[in-house]
LOFI-989166 format. One record per residue (C-alpha): residue in one letter; x, y, z. Coordinates in steps of 0.05 Angstrom, whole numbers, plus 5000, padded with zeros to 4 digits. Layout:
BEGIN
resn,X,Y,Z
A,X,Y,Z
...
end
This chain:
BEGIN
resn,X,Y,Z
M,7821,8493,5063
D,7858,8559,5067
T,7878,8579,4997
S,7902,8649,5014
R,7968,8671,4986
V,8030,8664,5027
R,8059,8733,5038
V,8133,8733,5022
S,8173,8788,5055
R,8226,8821,5012
V,8297,8805,5030
K,8335,8869,5041
E,8396,8872,4997
V,8461,8900,5023
E,8470,8969,4994
V,8535,8981,4957
D,8564,9051,4954
V,8563,9068,4879
D,8573,9140,4857
A,8527,9172,4805
F,8579,9168,4749
T,8590,9094,4760
E,8515,9080,4764
E,8505,9117,4698
Q,8562,9078,4667
F,8533,9011,4688
V,8467,9029,4656
S,8497,9052,4590
H,8549,8997,4585
S,8497,8943,4600
E,8452,8969,4544
L,8511,8972,4496
Y,8541,8904,4511
K,8472,8872,4505
Q,8472,8892,4432
F,8536,8852,4422
A,8516,8794,4468
N,8450,8784,4431
M,8485,8769,4364
F,8485,8697,4342
T,8549,8657,4328
I,8556,8610,4269
D,8583,8544,4298
K,8578,8491,4243
A,8549,8478,4174
W,8531,8420,4129
T,8516,8416,4055
F,8465,8371,4019
K,8458,8354,3946
S,8395,8380,3913
T,8350,8331,3878
N,8359,8365,3811
G,8433,8378,3819
M,8424,8453,3809
G,8450,8478,3876
I,8463,8458,3947
G,8422,8457,4010
T,8458,8483,4071
M,8443,8475,4145
F,8476,8520,4196
S,8481,8508,4270
V,8482,8575,4306
S,8480,8595,4379
Q,8453,8656,4414
P,8460,8675,4488
N,8400,8669,4533
L,8420,8714,4590
L,8360,8700,4635
A,8368,8625,4630
N,8445,8632,4633
K,8451,8584,4574
K,8461,8586,4499
K,8403,8576,4453
K,8421,8529,4396
L,8386,8543,4330
M,8385,8512,4260
M,8381,8557,4198
S,8371,8528,4129
S,8384,8558,4060
F,8389,8538,3987
I,8448,8565,3947
S,8449,8564,3871
E,8485,8601,3815
D,8452,8636,3756
S,8479,8636,3685
N,8524,8695,3701
G,8555,8662,3761
A,8519,8704,3812
L,8492,8671,3875
N,8418,8661,3890
V,8406,8647,3964
E,8339,8629,3994
W,8333,8623,4070
S,8279,8587,4109
P,8231,8638,4139
F,8252,8625,4211
P,8307,8589,4249
M,8286,8528,4289
E,8308,8521,4361
V,8344,8456,4378
T,8366,8473,4449
G,8379,8409,4487
A,8412,8375,4428
S,8484,8359,4448
L,8505,8334,4379
I,8476,8337,4309
L,8504,8298,4251
P,8476,8283,4181
S,8490,8214,4152
P,8539,8209,4093
S,8482,8208,4041
G,8445,8264,4075
S,8382,8222,4080
K,8384,8216,4156
L,8399,8263,4213
L,8424,8241,4281
V,8407,8283,4342
V,8438,8264,4409
R,8408,8292,4474
N,8449,8282,4536
P,8414,8276,4604
E,8414,8335,4651
K,8416,8290,4712
D,8414,8215,4718
S,8365,8199,4663
H,8379,8165,4596
V,8416,8189,4535
Q,8369,8198,4476
F,8387,8183,4403
E,8339,8209,4350
I,8342,8189,4277
W,8305,8237,4231
S,8285,8230,4159
P,8271,8293,4117
F,8199,8295,4141
Q,8194,8260,4209
L,8226,8228,4269
E,8239,8156,4247
K,8267,8125,4310
E,8282,8144,4382
I,8331,8102,4422
R,8340,8112,4497
V,8405,8087,4528
P,8404,8079,4604
Q,8460,8102,4650
S,8476,8029,4664
V,8502,8024,4593
H,8538,8091,4589
G,8534,8163,4612
S,8533,8226,4570
V,8560,8226,4500
Y,8623,8268,4494
A,8609,8333,4457
D,8671,8372,4479
G,8706,8381,4412
W,8767,8340,4431
F,8749,8270,4458
E,8685,8280,4418
G,8678,8230,4363
I,8616,8207,4327
S,8615,8173,4260
W,8564,8139,4214
S,8583,8074,4180
S,8581,8074,4104
D,8516,8034,4102
E,8485,8082,4153
R,8463,8025,4199
L,8516,8035,4253
I,8540,8096,4291
A,8605,8096,4331
Y,8613,8147,4386
V,8650,8165,4450
A,8612,8167,4516
E,8626,8165,4590
E,8634,8095,4617
P,8579,8073,4665
V,8587,8094,4738
A,8625,8043,4779
R,8589,8008,4836
R,8597,8045,4902
P,8600,8011,4970
T,8536,8008,5012
F,8532,8016,5087
N,8477,8008,5138
E,8471,8012,5214
T,8507,7946,5222
G,8565,7965,5176
Y,8581,7943,5106
K,8524,7915,5064
N,8535,7868,5006
D,8484,7890,4954
V,8514,7861,4890
G,8460,7859,4837
S,8410,7899,4878
T,8378,7959,4846
D,8326,7972,4900
K,8328,8036,4939
D,8334,8023,5013
C,8321,8078,5063
S,8360,8040,5117
S,8427,8044,5080
W,8469,8094,5043
K,8520,8095,4988
G,8593,8109,5003
Q,8639,8148,4957
G,8683,8091,4932
D,8753,8100,4905
Y,8776,8167,4879
E,8787,8168,4804
E,8825,8223,4768
D,8793,8258,4709
W,8824,8299,4653
G,8822,8364,4693
E,8794,8431,4671
A,8726,8425,4637
Y,8725,8349,4652
S,8714,8352,4727
G,8669,8294,4748
K,8666,8264,4678
K,8678,8190,4671
Q,8729,8155,4626
P,8714,8168,4552
S,8699,8100,4522
L,8678,8073,4454
F,8608,8049,4436
V,8570,8028,4374
I,8495,8033,4364
N,8456,7993,4312
I,8399,8039,4294
D,8360,7984,4259
I,8351,7943,4322
G,8364,7997,4374
D,8421,7958,4407
V,8484,7989,4438
R,8550,7952,4447
A,8612,7974,4483
V,8678,7962,4447
D,8706,7922,4506
D,8772,7902,4474
I,8803,7970,4488
G,8805,7965,4564
R,8814,8022,4613
S,8887,8039,4599
L,8866,8085,4542
S,8819,8144,4540
V,8785,8143,4473
G,8766,8199,4425
Q,8758,8222,4352
V,8732,8156,4326
V,8722,8144,4251
W,8700,8083,4211
A,8752,8048,4169
P,8731,8034,4096
P,8687,7972,4092
R,8717,7905,4073
N,8675,7856,4032
G,8615,7900,4046
L,8625,7896,4122
N,8644,7952,4170
E,8698,7913,4207
Y,8744,7964,4239
L,8743,8030,4276
V,8802,8077,4281
F,8807,8122,4341
V,8855,8166,4381
G,8878,8137,4447
W,8910,8175,4505
P,8946,8132,4556
C,8913,8140,4624
D,8944,8086,4668
T,8987,8138,4703
R,8968,8208,4728
K,8920,8246,4684
L,8942,8317,4671
G,8895,8371,4645
M,8874,8359,4573
K,8835,8423,4555
Y,8878,8471,4513
C,8936,8420,4519
S,8956,8385,4454
N,9021,8361,4487
R,8990,8298,4516
P,9019,8236,4482
C,8969,8200,4438
A,8967,8150,4381
L,8920,8122,4328
Y,8891,8053,4343
A,8849,8004,4303
V,8798,7957,4336
R,8746,7909,4310
T,8674,7931,4313
P,8627,7892,4359
L,8579,7843,4327
F,8503,7852,4328
G,8445,7804,4320
S,8454,7757,4261
D,8526,7779,4253
I,8544,7743,4317
S,8525,7675,4289
A,8565,7687,4225
P,8635,7704,4246
K,8666,7671,4185
T,8647,7730,4143
R,8704,7768,4177
E,8776,7760,4159
S,8811,7729,4218
S,8881,7716,4243
I,8905,7665,4293
N,8948,7717,4327
A,8900,7775,4318
T,8911,7831,4368
S,8847,7863,4394
V,8874,7935,4392
I,8929,7955,4343
N,8973,8016,4352
L,8980,8044,4282
T,9029,8101,4297
Q,9082,8072,4342
G,9138,8114,4313
I,9110,8182,4334
S,9091,8211,4401
S,9027,8246,4378
A,8974,8229,4327
F,8903,8256,4325
L,8845,8276,4279
P,8850,8215,4232
R,8819,8221,4163
F,8819,8166,4110
T,8836,8185,4039
P,8775,8175,3994
D,8807,8114,3961
G,8815,8082,4030
K,8890,8069,4022
F,8918,8118,4072
I,8902,8150,4139
M,8919,8224,4144
F,8931,8252,4213
L,8958,8312,4250
S,9014,8309,4302
A,9033,8354,4360
K,9100,8319,4367
S,9134,8386,4377
A,9090,8400,4437
V,9097,8330,4467
D,9173,8329,4460
S,9185,8400,4485
G,9132,8405,4538
A,9100,8468,4507
H,9025,8460,4517
N,9013,8476,4444
A,9062,8480,4387
T,9070,8475,4312
I,9030,8418,4280
S,9056,8371,4227
I,9014,8328,4178
H,9030,8255,4164
K,9001,8194,4130
T,9006,8120,4140
E,8983,8063,4097
W,8918,8027,4113
H,8921,7954,4093
I,8857,7937,4057
K,8866,7862,4067
G,8887,7824,4129
E,8897,7848,4200
P,8915,7923,4206
I,8989,7931,4221
P,9032,7992,4235
S,9063,8020,4171
I,9116,8071,4156
I,9095,8142,4176
V,9106,8191,4119
D,9115,8265,4130
V,9067,8305,4086
V,9076,8375,4118
P,9135,8377,4166
V,9145,8428,4221
V,9170,8496,4196
M,9222,8523,4244
C,9233,8593,4216
P,9187,8616,4160
E,9212,8669,4111
K,9177,8736,4110
D,9102,8729,4095
C,9112,8656,4076
F,9076,8594,4102
P,9090,8589,4177
C,9066,8516,4183
V,9002,8485,4207
Y,8965,8508,4270
C,8900,8469,4267
F,8862,8432,4322
D,8798,8416,4286
M,8780,8387,4218
L,8718,8372,4177
S,8695,8299,4178
N,8701,8300,4102
P,8756,8350,4084
W,8767,8327,4012
L,8758,8364,3946
S,8731,8323,3887
D,8801,8306,3862
E,8806,8261,3924
R,8877,8283,3940
T,8867,8354,3966
M,8850,8368,4039
I,8819,8433,4061
F,8824,8461,4132
S,8832,8525,4172
S,8898,8544,4203
I,8933,8603,4237
W,8979,8645,4195
G,9010,8700,4237
S,8954,8740,4268
K,8902,8714,4218
E,8864,8650,4208
V,8865,8627,4136
I,8840,8568,4095
L,8893,8522,4067
S,8894,8466,4016
V,8944,8408,4020
N,8958,8360,3964
V,8971,8296,4003
L,9011,8265,3946
S,9060,8322,3935
G,9055,8357,4003
K,9043,8424,3967
V,9008,8474,4013
S,8968,8532,3985
R,8932,8589,4018
I,8864,8592,3983
T,8835,8652,4019
P,8852,8721,3990
G,8926,8737,4002
D,8911,8812,4010
S,8858,8800,4064
N,8873,8816,4137
H,8807,8784,4156
S,8804,8715,4188
W,8771,8657,4151
N,8743,8591,4177
V,8719,8533,4134
L,8650,8507,4153
A,8632,8456,4099
L,8651,8429,4030
D,8609,8411,3970
G,8653,8380,3916
N,8698,8438,3895
N,8658,8491,3931
I,8670,8516,4002
V,8623,8547,4052
A,8663,8590,4100
V,8656,8647,4149
C,8698,8710,4146
S,8704,8766,4198
S,8750,8818,4227
P,8754,8858,4292
I,8709,8910,4259
N,8667,8865,4214
I,8615,8817,4240
P,8619,8745,4212
Q,8599,8740,4139
I,8584,8673,4104
K,8626,8664,4041
Y,8619,8616,3983
G,8685,8594,3951
R,8688,8569,3880
L,8747,8532,3848
T,8765,8545,3776
K,8828,8535,3734
D,8869,8589,3699
E,8905,8583,3632
S,8962,8546,3666
N,8914,8497,3698
D,8930,8526,3766
A,8875,8529,3818
V,8840,8597,3825
W,8791,8610,3881
S,8737,8663,3878
W,8696,8683,3938
L,8625,8709,3939
D,8583,8737,3995
V,8524,8695,4019
P,8472,8746,4043
V,8443,8729,4111
P,8380,8758,4143
S,8403,8810,4193
S,8376,8825,4263
K,8366,8892,4297
S,8425,8877,4343
Q,8471,8864,4283
E,8448,8927,4248
K,8463,8969,4310
V,8531,8935,4318
D,8547,8949,4245
V,8534,9023,4256
L,8579,9024,4317
L,8635,8988,4280
S,8631,9031,4218
S,8673,9085,4251
L,8731,9037,4265
E,8791,9012,4227
F,8845,8960,4242
D,8914,8939,4219
I,8966,8886,4236
L,9029,8918,4261
K,9099,8888,4254
I,9138,8901,4319
P,9214,8895,4316
V,9246,8857,4374
K,9281,8909,4418
T,9337,8867,4447
V,9368,8812,4405
S,9418,8767,4441
E,9467,8717,4412
N,9429,8660,4444
L,9366,8673,4405
T,9348,8631,4344
K,9335,8665,4278
G,9260,8655,4285
A,9260,8688,4354
C,9294,8750,4326
K,9240,8764,4274
P,9187,8818,4287
F,9125,8796,4324
E,9055,8824,4311
A,9000,8863,4344
I,8929,8877,4319
F,8913,8951,4326
V,8840,8975,4326
S,8824,9049,4327
S,8775,9103,4306
I,8777,9125,4234
S,8770,9198,4253
K,8834,9222,4287
H,8831,9273,4344
E,8885,9319,4371
K,8890,9272,4430
C,8891,9197,4419
D,8836,9154,4447
P,8853,9114,4511
L,8892,9051,4494
A,8869,8982,4518
V,8924,8929,4515
I,8893,8859,4508
L,8936,8798,4522
H,8920,8726,4504
G,8932,8666,4549
G,8970,8602,4535
P,9022,8629,4526
Q,9023,8581,4466
D,8959,8611,4438
V,8944,8669,4392
S,8895,8727,4381
V,8871,8729,4309
T,8834,8781,4269
S,8766,8747,4276
F,8707,8784,4305
S,8704,8786,4382
K,8642,8812,4416
S,8681,8834,4478
S,8737,8869,4439
A,8687,8904,4393
F,8649,8927,4455
L,8711,8960,4484
A,8728,8993,4417
S,8656,9019,4415
L,8668,9051,4483
G,8722,9095,4452
F,8784,9053,4466
S,8838,9038,4415
L,8859,8965,4422
L,8929,8937,4420
I,8922,8861,4417
V,8993,8834,4424
N,9018,8768,4396
Y,9084,8766,4434
R,9138,8716,4416
G,9115,8647,4438
S,9047,8655,4404
L,9022,8605,4353
G,9026,8621,4279
F,9098,8646,4271
G,9140,8583,4265
E,9169,8536,4317
E,9232,8574,4335
A,9194,8637,4356
L,9145,8594,4396
Q,9199,8554,4432
S,9238,8617,4450
L,9191,8634,4507
L,9199,8569,4546
G,9239,8586,4608
Q,9235,8661,4594
V,9165,8678,4619
G,9160,8742,4659
T,9217,8773,4619
Q,9214,8760,4544
D,9138,8764,4539
V,9134,8824,4585
N,9187,8861,4545
D,9151,8845,4480
V,9087,8877,4507
L,9124,8939,4531
T,9159,8943,4463
A,9092,8940,4428
I,9064,8995,4472
D,9125,9039,4460
H,9117,9027,4386
V,9046,9055,4382
I,9065,9113,4427
D,9126,9131,4385
T,9085,9128,4321
G,9032,9174,4350
L,8977,9122,4355
A,8970,9122,4431
N,8968,9171,4490
P,9019,9149,4541
S,8978,9177,4598
K,8916,9135,4585
I,8936,9062,4578
V,8898,9003,4609
V,8914,8929,4605
M,8876,8864,4611
G,8887,8790,4603
L,8861,8720,4620
S,8904,8663,4648
H,8975,8674,4621
G,8947,8741,4596
G,8931,8754,4670
F,9002,8732,4687
L,9028,8786,4639
T,8978,8837,4665
T,9000,8829,4737
H,9073,8827,4716
L,9066,8891,4676
I,9034,8932,4732
G,9092,8909,4777
Q,9150,8917,4729
A,9123,8982,4697
P,9083,9011,4755
D,9074,9081,4724
K,9052,9059,4655
F,8980,9037,4666
V,8921,9075,4696
A,8879,9012,4705
A,8884,8936,4697
V,8838,8876,4694
A,8864,8807,4712
R,8819,8748,4694
N,8838,8683,4729
P,8911,8706,4729
V,8972,8664,4743
C,9004,8705,4799
N,9045,8653,4837
L,9076,8595,4800
G,9095,8559,4864
L,9024,8561,4890
M,8996,8539,4822
A,9045,8481,4815
G,9016,8447,4876
T,8942,8459,4860
S,8932,8461,4784
D,8913,8405,4737
I,8975,8424,4695
P,9034,8427,4743
D,9080,8410,4684
W,9061,8477,4653
C,9091,8514,4712
F,9157,8476,4707
V,9164,8481,4631
E,9147,8555,4628
A,9196,8571,4685
F,9253,8522,4668
G,9243,8508,4594
S,9239,8436,4568
A,9285,8414,4624
G,9226,8424,4671
L,9193,8361,4643
S,9239,8318,4686
N,9221,8355,4750
Y,9146,8366,4754
K,9131,8298,4784
K,9178,8311,4843
A,9165,8352,4905
P,9194,8422,4891
T,9259,8438,4926
P,9273,8506,4959
E,9314,8524,4897
V,9255,8508,4851
L,9207,8548,4894
A,9255,8607,4894
L,9257,8607,4818
F,9181,8601,4815
H,9177,8663,4859
E,9227,8701,4817
K,9187,8686,4753
S,9120,8703,4785
P,9082,8770,4787
I,9077,8763,4863
S,9152,8780,4866
H,9137,8850,4841
V,9073,8863,4881
S,9106,8913,4927
K,9115,8962,4869
V,9043,8959,4843
K,9002,9024,4843
T,8952,9008,4788
P,8878,9001,4806
T,8862,8929,4788
L,8797,8891,4777
F,8801,8815,4789
L,8751,8769,4756
L,8758,8699,4785
S,8724,8631,4778
E,8712,8589,4840
K,8711,8524,4800
D,8774,8539,4761
I,8822,8480,4769
R,8870,8505,4716
V,8889,8568,4755
P,8855,8558,4822
V,8821,8619,4852
T,8873,8623,4908
N,8924,8650,4857
G,8884,8713,4843
L,8858,8722,4914
Q,8929,8720,4943
Y,8952,8775,4897
A,8889,8817,4905
R,8895,8814,4981
A,8967,8835,4978
L,8947,8897,4937
K,8891,8913,4986
E,8940,8912,5043
K,8982,8963,5006
G,8921,9008,4995
V,8918,8998,4920
P,8846,9005,4893
V,8821,8934,4882
K,8755,8903,4862
V,8744,8828,4863
I,8686,8789,4831
V,8684,8714,4841
F,8638,8673,4797
P,8618,8612,4838
E,8598,8565,4781
D,8649,8584,4728
I,8712,8548,4706
H,8774,8577,4674
P,8747,8616,4613
I,8691,8654,4652
N,8645,8643,4593
R,8578,8626,4623
Q,8529,8675,4593
Q,8513,8717,4655
S,8586,8715,4678
D,8611,8740,4611
F,8560,8796,4611
E,8576,8819,4682
S,8651,8813,4669
F,8653,8859,4608
V,8604,8909,4635
N,8649,8915,4696
I,8711,8919,4653
G,8682,8976,4613
V,8661,9014,4676
W,8729,9001,4709
F,8769,9026,4650
K,8724,9087,4639
K,8729,9106,4712
Y,8805,9112,4709
C,8808,9142,4639
K,8762,9201,4654
end
């Protein structure tokens, strides 16, 4: 037998003409960005009571890029936090983090005595549920694809909840794959019930079924399941049917010692499914459903309360168009929930959030009750006052020990803060320091103590420990202490780079105020400005960074990519134009129907502001944005063709008419162009008049004026802003002789956030900007 090595000839790569300066820049920028990319990110945390009651155990889920594998490593870090007699913190960390890559979901039980780990299949194998005790794996349950597909771990449909007795776990997973038709050489083959593989036949495709768009391509309907970990049995909650997509499930308080009901969020899906990711404007409601019976429970149905006219699924929030993130009050009497009613009713894809409660009937069949406003929408906040709630996530147990105060993170202008809400009085308090421009995010609660993370554009994330005390007037006072964390070499190098920077939040007056504007739309908007501490005779080049949405916001939290650009010597102007989240509903709604003018003018006003105050050099300005930020970028280089020396457009919206026919959110195009009136038109074929307005509102209408060298970063699998949008615009610039570079990432979707794609993107952005700011 010949065991000699097979000689593999090297494939000759196509040489690309790169000058010496650019080559040198690629080398140095790659080395620099790797320092930022290697830093870990704190994702979640849980707290555990100590056996002696003298402190808390904490478990942190962190992630770190693995560039070679093009994936994120998932790690667990554990610590023990206690206080000494002087109130100082003592923190002990485990010697090393433990890798848990492959775990899709991790959730401790309510008592902290068990840990659930869910591992989704990479291909067509089973889903694996692991139940861990403090010292060993207690049980491993494998659920085949014939029962359900992957468990949802997307942060929106995602819902996984332990029952109070820790025997049952409710969760959301993909429904099993529908049977596909089989054909052979004679035609159709009836193979009902057959599981054998037959090489003389093949499977057809079957009926097309819509999914929920961007990030959900190919995923099956989210459905509700319950697993009994004692007997390893899984039951589908069949009563719901297929007219609702299910998510965010929680257990209702037990009745007579039994876990009888589940409460979940349901999104109607019996008509066309529009894109769900980043879109809180999809109508939804809270529903209650009976839990399936297991084993001996099946033979003893009389233990349940019953009703002759019992409805299998009860809509609990019929009087409101949006209800999500349900949380039961600790006494079990009320369900608290958030509502994006403002977004649903106006068509804005995100908007101001309100908080409500509805009574949960402890006895008898659940019935809809009166919905009570706890925190209503704020239309126009007074200066520096509470702008309302902008929250799309919440802890599974958000309650302080008084059992009436909820804790959650929310946007407040250009910052993220931690708020408390008294659900009896509706009083809202900001509990993070009022004089802090940093952004704060709550990770976990322990009684009246909070574990949070705090960061800024120039400060890497720092874990904080919040402690509640009372002053002489019995008012709540929060003190915040640093939780020291073992540092890595990458973090130490990044700290050195960031030590020469400073940042501020600028208030930018609106330049043109018309009579048609609401009061909230006339108020100043904000921009985050990052610059070098040491001032030179000539200002550093200015990089203008624009968020997408447009109903989104850039906050003062740490961003690896922005910190990288600042470390290259750029000042950063991160603009929260009117229409951004965090400034009240009137300012947000003012942008609908005014895209391409109001938002563009706000960005130009912000740039003029920093030039006029001596913070920027008007001859060295670059601009970049993703999605609607790309829409603004390509608008700006057309409407202000002499203002920018370079631009980067990441999956930009360049042609609304083209996007309306190909995107998973055609309604977005109509609402942004026509205002709320567009909601009545997006289901119809666009008329010539509609297409004309789309063209007028689109960057493509100004393409003939563009002179700015532009880098396009596009995703081939983007179904939010399909790749054709950017390619059409880039080709038009090439035909004009404008310097253009295009990189298409074949496996990425809208955010371009796969590890290698992110790395290549920002190295190229740095090189592109440096090239034209020499």
